[in-house]
C-alpha positions in Angstrom: -25.0 17.5 -85.0 -27.2 14.4 -85.3 -27.3 13.3 -81.6 -27.8 15.1 -78.2 -24.7 15.9 -76.2 -25.4 14.1 -72.9 -27.5 11.1 -73.7 -26.7 10.7 -77.4 -30.3 10.7 -78.5 -30.9 10.9 -82.3 -32.2 14.3 -83.6 -34.7 14.8 -86.4 -33.2 16.2 -89.5 -34.9 18.9 -91.7 -37.3 17.4 -94.3 -36.4 13.9 -92.9 -38.5 11.1 -94.1 -39.9 8.6 -91.6 -39.4 10.9 -88.7 -41.2 8.5 -86.4 -38.4 6.0 -86.6 -35.8 8.5 -85.3 -38.3 9.8 -82.7 -39.0 6.3 -81.4 -35.3 5.5 -81.1 -34.8 8.5 -78.9 -37.8 7.5 -76.7 -36.4 4.0 -76.3 -33.0 5.4 -75.4 -34.6 7.6 -72.8 -36.6 4.7 -71.5 -33.4 2.8 -70.9 -31.7 5.4 -68.7 -34.3 7.8 -67.2 -35.3 6.8 -63.7 -32.7 4.1 -63.9 -33.3 1.0 -61.8 -31.3 -2.2 -62.4 -32.2 -5.7 -61.1 -28.6 -6.4 -60.1 -24.9 -5.5 -60.6 -23.5 -8.9 -59.6 -24.1 -10.9 -62.8 -21.3 -11.4 -65.4 -23.5 -13.4 -67.8 -27.1 -12.8 -69.0 -29.8 -14.4 -66.9 -31.6 -17.4 -68.5 -35.0 -15.9 -68.9 -34.9 -12.1 -68.9 -38.0 -10.0 -69.2 -38.6 -7.3 -71.7 -37.3 -4.0 -70.1 -35.0 -5.8 -67.6 -31.9 -3.8 -66.9 -28.6 -4.8 -65.3 -25.2 -3.3 -64.5 -22.8 -5.8 -66.1 -20.2 -7.2 -63.6 -16.5 -7.6 -64.3 -15.5 -10.6 -66.3 -18.6 -10.6 -68.5 -19.2 -13.5 -70.8 -21.7 -14.6 -73.5 -23.9 -11.8 -75.0 -22.4 -9.5 -72.3 -18.8 -10.1 -73.2 -16.8 -6.9 -73.2 -19.7 -4.9 -71.6 -18.4 -4.8 -68.0 -19.8 -1.8 -66.0 -22.2 -0.9 -68.9 -26.0 -0.8 -68.6 -27.6 -3.8 -70.3 -31.3 -3.6 -71.3 -33.3 -6.5 -72.8 -35.6 -5.2 -75.6 -37.3 -7.0 -78.5 -35.5 -10.3 -77.6 -32.0 -8.8 -77.7 -29.6 -7.0 -75.4 -28.8 -3.3 -75.9 -26.0 -1.6 -74.0 -25.6 2.0 -72.8 -22.3 3.5 -71.6 -22.8 5.5 -68.3 -21.4 9.0 -67.9 -19.7 10.1 -64.7 -22.3 11.1 -62.1 -25.1 8.8 -63.4 -27.0 7.0 -60.6 -28.9 3.8 -60.6 -31.0 2.1 -57.9 -29.8 -1.5 -57.4 -33.0 -3.3 -56.6 -31.6 -6.6 -55.1 -29.3 -4.6 -52.7 -31.6 -1.7 -52.0 -28.8 0.8 -52.5 -28.3 3.8 -54.8 -25.0 3.5 -56.8 -23.3 6.2 -58.8 -20.7 5.9 -61.7 -17.4 7.6 -61.0 -16.1 7.2 -64.5 -14.2 4.0 -63.4 -16.5 2.2 -60.9 -20.0 2.0 -59.5 -20.0 3.2 -55.9 -22.9 2.6 -53.5 -24.1 5.7 -51.7 -25.4 3.6 -48.7 -24.5 0.2 -47.4 -21.0 0.1 -48.7 -17.7 1.4 -47.2 -16.0 4.3 -48.9 -12.3 3.2 -49.0 -10.7 6.6 -49.7 -11.5 10.3 -49.6 -8.6 12.2 -50.9 -7.9 15.9 -51.0 -11.1 17.1 -49.5 -11.3 20.8 -49.0 -13.9 20.8 -46.2 -15.2 18.1 -43.9 -17.9 18.7 -41.4 -19.2 16.0 -39.0 -22.4 17.0 -37.3 -21.7 20.6 -38.2 -20.6 22.9 -41.0 -16.9 23.3 -41.8 -15.6 26.6 -43.1 -12.4 28.2 -44.4 -11.3 28.9 -40.8 -12.0 25.4 -39.6 -11.8 23.1 -42.7 -12.4 20.1 -40.4 -15.3 20.7 -38.0 -16.7 18.0 -35.7 -19.7 18.3 -33.4 -20.2 15.3 -31.1 -20.0 14.1 -27.6 -17.4 11.3 -27.8 -14.6 10.4 -30.1 -12.5 7.2 -30.2 -9.1 6.6 -31.8 -7.8 3.0 -31.4 -4.7 1.3 -32.6 -4.9 -1.4 -35.3 -4.0 -4.6 -33.6 -1.3 -6.9 -34.8 -3.9 -9.5 -35.9 -5.4 -7.0 -38.3 -2.0 -6.0 -39.8 -1.1 -3.2 -37.4 1.5 -3.0 -34.7 -0.9 -2.4 -31.8 0.3 1.2 -31.2 -1.2 4.5 -31.8 0.5 7.9 -32.1 -1.3 11.1 -32.9 1.0 13.4 -34.8 0.7 17.2 -34.9 3.2 19.0 -37.1 4.2 22.6 -37.7 6.4 24.1 -40.4 9.0 25.8 -38.1 9.9 26.4 -34.4 8.4 29.9 -34.6 5.0 28.6 -35.3 2.5 26.9 -33.1 1.4 23.2 -32.7 -0.9 22.8 -29.8 -4.2 21.7 -28.3 -6.6 24.5 -27.3 -9.3 24.0 -24.7 -12.2 26.4 -24.8 -15.3 27.3 -22.8 -18.0 29.0 -24.9 -15.5 29.2 -27.7 -13.1 31.3 -25.5 -9.7 29.8 -24.7 -9.0 28.6 -21.2 -6.0 26.3 -21.5 -3.5 25.4 -24.2 -0.8 22.7 -24.3 1.9 22.2 -26.9 4.8 24.0 -28.7 4.0 27.8 -28.9 6.7 30.0 -30.6 9.7 27.8 -29.6 10.6 24.1 -28.9 9.8 24.1 -25.2 6.6 22.3 -24.1 4.2 24.6 -22.4 1.0 24.4 -20.4 -0.8 27.8 -20.7 -3.9 29.0 -18.9 -6.2 32.0 -19.4 -9.1 33.4 -17.3 -10.7 35.3 -20.2 -9.3 33.9 -23.4 -7.2 37.0 -24.0 -4.5 37.1 -21.4 -2.4 34.0 -21.2 0.1 32.7 -18.6 2.6 29.9 -18.8 1.7 27.6 -15.9 4.5 25.2 -16.7 7.4 25.2 -19.2 9.6 22.2 -19.9 12.9 23.2 -21.5 13.5 21.1 -24.7 17.2 21.1 -24.3 17.6 20.3 -20.6 14.2 19.0 -19.5 14.2 21.5 -16.6 10.8 22.6 -15.4 9.8 26.3 -14.7 6.7 27.3 -12.9 4.8 30.6 -13.5 4.1 30.9 -9.8 6.5 29.7 -7.1 5.2 26.9 -4.8 5.4 28.2 -1.2 7.1 26.4 1.7 3.6 26.1 3.3 2.5 24.2 0.1 5.5 21.9 0.3 7.7 23.9 -2.1 10.7 26.1 -1.8 9.2 29.4 -2.9 11.2 29.2 -6.2 10.2 28.8 -9.9 13.3 27.1 -11.2 15.8 24.5 -10.0 18.5 27.2 -9.7 16.2 29.4 -7.7 15.2 26.5 -5.5 18.9 25.8 -4.6 19.3 29.4 -3.7 16.2 29.3 -1.6 17.6 26.3 0.2 20.8 28.0 1.0 22.6 26.9 -2.1 22.5 23.2 -1.2 24.4 21.0 -3.5 22.7 19.1 -6.3 24.1 15.7 -7.5 27.7 16.1 -8.6 28.3 19.4 -6.7 30.7 19.9 -3.8 30.0 22.3 -1.0 32.9 23.6 1.1 33.0 25.9 4.1 30.3 26.5 6.7 26.6 26.3 6.0 24.4 28.5 8.1 20.7 29.2 8.2 19.3 31.7 10.7 15.8 32.1 12.0 13.0 29.5 12.8 11.5 27.0 10.6 8.1 27.5 12.3 6.8 30.0 14.8 5.7 29.3 18.3 7.2 27.1 21.0 7.6 24.0 18.8 9.3 23.4 15.5 10.8 20.9 13.1 14.6 20.9 12.6 17.5 19.4 10.8 21.0 19.8 12.1 24.4 18.7 10.6 27.6 19.3 12.4 31.3 18.7 11.5 34.2 17.6 13.7 35.0 19.9 16.6 31.7 21.7 16.1 33.4 23.9 13.5 31.1 23.2 10.6 27.4 23.6 11.4 24.2 23.6 9.3 21.3 24.4 11.6 17.6 24.7 10.7 14.7 25.1 13.1 14.0 25.3 16.8 12.3 23.0 19.3 10.7 24.4 22.5 12.5 27.6 21.8 15.9 25.8 21.9 18.0 25.4 18.7 17.9 21.8 17.6 21.2 19.9 17.8 23.0 22.7 19.5 25.0 20.5 21.9 28.7 21.5 21.9 31.8 21.4 24.0 35.3 20.0 23.8 34.2 16.7 25.3 31.4 16.1 22.8 32.2 17.0 19.2 31.0 14.3 16.8 30.0 14.7 13.2 26.3 14.1 13.1 22.9 14.4 11.3 20.1 15.5 13.6 16.4 15.3 12.7 13.5 16.0 15.0 9.7 16.4 14.7 7.2 18.2 16.9 3.7 17.1 17.5 1.8 19.0 20.2 3.7 19.4 23.4 6.3 16.8 22.8 9.0 16.0 20.2 11.0 12.9 19.3 14.5 13.4 17.8 16.6 11.1 15.7 20.4 11.5 15.7 23.0 9.8 13.6 26.6 10.5 14.7 30.1 9.3 14.2 33.6 10.3 15.5 37.1 9.0 16.0 35.9 7.4 19.2 34.1 4.1 18.7 32.0 4.8 21.8 30.5 7.8 20.0 29.4 5.9 16.8 25.7 5.4 17.5 22.1 6.0 16.6 20.2 8.1 19.2 16.4 8.4 19.8 15.6 11.2 22.2 12.5 13.0 23.5 12.2 16.6 24.7 9.0 18.1 26.1 7.7 21.5 25.1 9.6 24.2 26.9 12.4 21.8 27.7 10.6 20.6 30.9 11.9 17.4 32.6 10.5 14.1 31.7 8.5 12.2 34.4 8.5 8.6 35.6 6.4 6.5 33.2 6.9 8.9 30.2 7.7 6.9 27.0 10.8 8.3 25.2 11.1 6.4 21.9 10.6 3.0 20.5 11.4 0.6 17.6 8.3 -1.1 16.2 8.0 -4.3 14.1 4.8 -4.8 12.1 3.2 -6.6 9.2 0.0 -6.7 7.1 -3.0 -8.9 8.2 -4.5 -8.8 4.7 -6.5 -5.7 5.6 -4.2 -3.2 7.2 -0.7 -2.8 8.8 -0.5 -4.0 12.4 2.2 -3.7 15.1 3.5 -7.1 16.2 6.3 -6.1 18.6 7.9 -3.0 20.0 11.1 -2.2 21.9 10.4 0.9 24.0 12.4 3.2 26.3 10.4 4.4 29.3 11.4 6.7 32.1 11.6 4.5 35.2 12.4 6.9 38.0 12.9 10.5 39.0 14.7 12.7 36.4 17.3 15.0 37.8 20.4 16.9 36.5 22.6 14.4 34.6 20.3 11.6 35.7 17.8 9.9 33.4 16.7 6.4 34.6 15.3 4.5 31.7 13.8 1.0 31.5 14.1 -0.8 28.2 10.8 -2.7 27.6 9.9 -5.4 25.1 6.3 -5.6 24.1 4.6 -8.2 21.9 1.3 -9.0 20.3 -0.2 -12.1 21.9 -2.8 -12.4 19.2 -5.0 -9.5 20.2 -5.5 -5.9 19.1 -3.0 -4.5 21.6 0.6 -5.2 22.8 1.4 -6.8 26.1 4.5 -6.3 28.3 6.9 -9.2 27.7 10.2 -8.3 29.3 12.0 -5.3 30.8 15.6 -4.3 31.6 15.9 -1.8 34.4 19.3 -0.6 35.7 17.8 -0.2 39.2 15.7 -3.4 39.6 17.0 -5.8 36.9 15.2 -8.2 34.6 11.4 -8.3 34.8 8.9 -10.6 33.0 5.2 -9.9 32.3 5.2 -6.6 34.2 7.8 -4.1 35.4 7.1 -5.2 39.0 7.8 -8.9 38.3 11.6 -8.8 38.8 13.1 -12.2 37.9 16.8 -11.5 38.2 18.0 -8.4 40.1 21.1 -6.3 39.5 23.0 -8.6 42.0 22.3 -11.5 39.6 20.0 -13.1 42.3 17.1 -15.1 40.9 13.7 -14.2 42.3 11.0 -16.8 42.1 7.3 -15.9 41.6 5.4 -16.1 44.9 2.3 -18.2 45.4 0.3 -19.7 48.2 -0.8 -23.4 48.3 -4.2 -22.4 47.2 -3.0 -20.3 44.2 -0.4 -22.7 42.8 -0.5 -23.1 39.0 -0.6 -26.4 37.2 2.3 -28.6 37.9 2.7 -29.4 34.2 5.1 -29.1 32.6 7.8 -30.4 34.9 10.7 -28.4 36.0 8.9 -25.2 37.1 10.2 -23.4 40.2 8.0 -21.2 42.4 8.1 -19.8 45.9 5.3 -20.8 48.3 4.6 -18.5 51.2 2.4 -20.7 53.4 4.1 -24.1 53.5 3.8 -25.9 56.7 7.0 -25.2 58.7 7.8 -22.0 56.8 7.9 -20.7 53.2 10.0 -22.5 50.7 10.7 -23.4 47.1 8.6 -25.9 45.1 9.4 -27.7 41.9 6.9 -29.3 39.6 7.4 -32.9 38.5 4.7 -32.7 35.8 1.9 -33.9 38.1 2.3 -32.3 41.5 4.5 -29.7 43.3 7.4 -31.1 45.3 8.9 -29.4 48.3 12.6 -28.6 47.8 13.5 -27.8 51.5 12.4 -29.1 54.8 10.6 -27.4 57.7 9.8 -28.1 61.3 6.7 -27.4 63.4 5.8 -28.1 67.0 2.4 -29.6 67.9 1.1 -30.1 71.5 -2.4 -31.4 70.8 -3.9 -34.1 73.0 -6.1 -35.2 70.1 -6.0 -37.0 66.8 -4.7 -34.8 63.9 -3.9 -35.0 60.2 -0.7 -34.4 58.3 -1.1 -33.1 54.7 1.8 -32.6 52.3 2.8 -29.0 51.8 0.3 -27.7 54.3 2.1 -29.5 57.2 5.8 -29.2 58.0 7.8 -32.3 57.0 9.2 -32.6 60.6 6.7 -32.6 63.4 7.7 -32.3 67.1 4.9 -33.5 69.4 5.5 -31.9 72.8 2.1 -32.4 74.5 1.1 -34.9 77.2 -1.3 -37.6 76.0 -4.1 -38.8 78.3 -5.1 -41.5 75.8 -3.8 -43.2 72.7 -3.9 -40.8 69.8 -3.6 -41.3 66.0 -2.0 -39.2 63.2 -3.8 -39.5 59.7 -1.4 -39.3 56.8 -3.3 -37.6 53.9 -2.5 -38.4 50.3 -3.6 -34.9 49.1 -0.8 -33.1 47.1 1.6 -35.9 48.0 4.1 -36.9 45.3 6.0 -40.1 45.2 8.8 -39.8 47.8 7.0 -37.3 50.1 8.1 -37.8 53.7 6.9 -37.0 57.2 9.1 -37.4 60.4 7.3 -37.3 63.8 9.3 -37.0 67.0 7.5 -37.8 70.3 8.9 -35.5 73.0 5.9 -35.0 75.2 4.8 -37.0 78.2 2.1 -39.5 79.1 1.9 -43.3 79.2 -0.1 -43.5 76.0 1.2 -43.9 72.4 0.9 -41.7 69.3 0.2 -43.8 66.1 1.8 -42.6 62.9 -0.7 -43.5 60.2 -1.2 -46.9 61.8 2.4 -47.7 60.8 4.1 -47.2 64.1 3.1 -46.5 67.7 5.3 -43.8 69.2 6.1 -43.7 72.9 7.8 -40.8 74.6 11.4 -40.4 73.4 11.0 -42.2 70.0 10.6 -41.1 66.4 9.3 -42.6 63.1 9.4 -41.7 59.4 6.9 -42.4 56.7 7.3 -42.1 52.9 4.6 -42.0 50.2 5.2 -44.4 47.3 2.6 -43.0 45.0 -0.1 -45.3 46.3 0.3 -45.5 50.1 2.3 -44.3 53.0 5.1 -46.7 54.1 7.2 -46.9 57.3 10.8 -46.2 56.3 12.5 -45.6 59.7 12.0 -45.4 63.5 14.1 -45.4 66.7 14.8 -43.8 70.0 15.9 -40.3 70.5 
């Protein structure tokens, strides 16, 4: 053997002449590769002015003096280039990159600053910790991220993590531990049904939930009680049994359904009642005030119906849907029953229908139709007023209208009856001092203190106009004033005058067309002047009418 095995250094031969030549060649070879550092690995042609001892890793596509030397180590010595073939595992410091690269036998790979494109067939991999035979992949960290390759980078934007086992009898799952002791496990364990398992100690395990792979049906380890909103059953079949074998979709139930006992304890309860024709088929659940819900019966009342009621404190509201061969019995019923089946009192609300909407922050009630007890409740007697309430733009509802079988139609309040049960219109009463605005025109009111007696007024858009006459007697021996509405339209003067007297016609409240008629019946040789328009002697009369600007004489004569 004339060269060393690994570096190919020349060996001295026995009795060799000029041993220094061979020795020097070996030293030069060592100088090329020991503590190897190259200036660059990116050049494919020799640099223009290399320095003695400069070394390079020749890049692919080499030309010139480097032609055919790709991936070899080129060293410039004594004005010429020498080349060394690297062996797998050699390392070199690439000075212009500041990285350490190693030769794999086919390529130079950087140990830092360059991405490793593939790691194949690794036996162990530990990230932040040490992997072992029991856990060939071991990771110790606080966060991990898996994200889908987007379409723009050649992916499809989706991500699916796949866990595979060899056969159904095996296990493929995710195990959650505390202090390296199992507490929960999800996956396929021993069969093809998906399971969620839990353990308090890591040794004893319970199936919390099992999803059957064939049917999708769910089974619970522990039944959900009725108090928790369940049926007390673990499976769908058991739940139907617990509910009295109620039909599921596609099933047909025949015969009578019966449930005995109370849904809740105490004097109140929640119930559901379904009855068939003639009361022969009944499903009954729950009590209310100690009375079975929907237990009405009798030959004269036998509808098919669905009856639902709720209890809240001392009172309950029931909802009833029913139908029968009689069109009069096809109805929706809202009813109220107090605790202990005590009678309702006047003013008690029974039920209502509310209309609401969202104001951008929360749901509000905008209107309500409400049934309210309007009188004394007795056997077979329940007087109810139907009330309509609306939101006038405030936080609460206001009474709009009511229909009462005793009093009739009311507006604004139950006491404000507008049309009674005899179809008689009732006007709102006012006094002259409390009259509302006369605008708009066409309003009708009843005025109780009109001169000459109460009467009806109509607005013309500006003032109130009297719709019926009235008469008053006056016996004064002094001047006096007549004012529209306040004074009767017909005045009988019955007193004796001892001097000429005058009547002032006021324009206050007077509409165009307002009239006064004055009849002089009293004695005395003096006259009574009607607004300066006519002097009345005994046994005469005169009429004056207002034209919107002044009073005018429109008639006079003898009695």
